[in-house]
N, C-alpha and C positions, 0 to 999 in steps of 0.2 A: 778437173786437170782436163778430164773432155770437153766441158765448155769453152775452155779458153783457145782448144783448135778449130780453125779455119776449115769451114763445112762438114762441125761437128754432126750437122742433122743427116749428113752423108753418112760419116766414120761409120756413126752409131745403127745406120740403116744397114750397110753390111753387115754388121756385125748380126743383129738378130734376124735378116730376111731367110736364113736358112735355117730358121727354126718355129718357120709355121707364120710368123707377124709377118699383120695385113700393112700396106701404106698408112691408111687411114688411124694404124695406132698408134705411127711416131713419136705423134705428140708427146701421148698420153706416157710412152717411155722415159720423150726429153723432160716431160714436170716433174717424173719419179726425180731428177737430179736436184729437182729443191724442194722436193716435200720431205716429210718425215719419216724414221725408219717406220719398217712395215707396211708401205705402200704398193701397191703390185699392180701389174699389168701381165693378162695370160691372152698365149697362142693355143690354139687346141691341144696343142703337145709339150708348152711349153710355160714356163714362168719368169716373170724380172720382177726382183724385187728390189727395196729399197732396204739394205743393213749402215746401220751409222751411215762412213762417205763411202761408202761403196753399191754399184749395183750387181746383184746377184742373178745370173742367168741357170736357171735349171729345169730341167727336164719335172713336169707334172707325172707323179705314183701312182699305178691304180693300183696297185698291190693292194692285194685282200686283207682286209684285217686280221691280223695272228691271235687267237686265244688258245691261250695251253693248260691245260688244269694240271695241277702239277699236286702228285700226291708222296706219301712220305716213304714207299717203295723208288720212287726216282731218283734217281745217280747221276746224271748225266741229260739233257735235253736235248737238240738241238730248235733252232731257233732264227728268224729274221733271216726266210729262204735260204736252210741250213748255214748259213754266215757265221755263225754265232750258235757258242755254248754255254749254256748255264748248267756247273757243275754242285751239286751238295750234297755235306756228309755233315752225320752228325759226331761232336766230341765233347768231352771232357772241357769243363770249363776252364780250368786251369793246368789245360793243353793249348790255347791261343796266344798265338803270342801277337804286342802290340804291331797294326800297322796300319799305315797312311794308303794304302791301295783302294782307289776307290774303289775299284773291280773287283774288290774281296768284302762279304760282309757278315758280318757273325751276331747272329740275333738271337734272342733269349728263347732257349726251347719253350720253356713252360708258358711261354706268351704264344706259342704257335699253335694253330689249328690247321689239320691237312682237310682237303685239299687249298692246296695257293692256284691261284692264279698270275699267269704268267701274260701281259698284254701289250698295246699300246696307249701312251699315257693320253688321257682326252681332255676338254673344255670340262672345268667341272671342278676335276681330281684335285685334291687337296692332300696336305700331310702336315707330324708336326715335324718339323727338318730336325737331326741331331742335334742338342745343342738348347733346344728352343720351347718355350712352356704355349706357342702358340698357334695356331693351325696357320699354313701359308699354303695359296694357292698353288702349284706342280708349274702353270703354268710364268706365274712369277716370279716362281725358283728360277724356274730354267733362261728368264729373263734375264735375272741378277747373274745366273753362271755366263752372260752376254752368249748363249749359244744361237743363229741365225733360223731362219723361220726353216731351210733343209734340214737344217740339225736336230731342230727340235722334232722334226716328223719321225728321228729315227732312234728317240727315247722310250725305252719300254717300263712298268712297274711291274712291281710283284706283289698282288694283294692277296689278301685274308677276309672273309668277311663283310668287304666294302671299303676295306680301313688298310690303306697301301703301307706296306712292311718298308722298302725299297723303292727307291728311284734309280733303277740298275747306273751302276757305273757312274754314280753320284751322289748317295746320300741317303743314311736307313732312316728311319721315322721311331722319332726318341721313345714310341712305347715298347719300342722294341729289343730295347738297348740292351745290352751285357749292366748287371748289376754285383757290388758282393756278394747279392743270393743265387747267382743263376748258378745251378749246374752242369746244365751241361747245354749246349748251342748248336746250330747250327749255323752253317758256313756256309752262303753259297758264292760262287762266284762263276765269273763271266770272262769268257774270249771269245 
């Protein structure tokens, strides 16, 4: 729609100039309109990137990488600059309701060895998505979930011994699922 507007270059520059983009970068931003998903142009404080049929303007976050060690005694952990909470509870397997809520995960406790690590996902991470026997890169999984680049930057994982147990809010790993022989579960919930 933007390309069909008369004077679209001026309109686009009026939008991006307040976010520290230089006039020399305007041609690169216009080129994004016809490029593939994932292409981007950065200023000193912001980024414009192509996501399907949209241009998204977002702040460049300079947040520190948060790695939180989770011990078995922990019950409530704040993360993501205190905007999210992770709750842990050990329960008997027969007391767990069947849930399709992505913000709760039930893990077979006998498969878990503490401490666990809560961190943001990184390139190269992989897991075995629930219901699959082959491993999948976390990046590919997030693309399949149709997350934008800024949404992907906010995704956390819980890992144990370099194995991802849960992509928080999305999917658990097949290797840690509850089975008919499960006696106790570790319930993880995020809010």
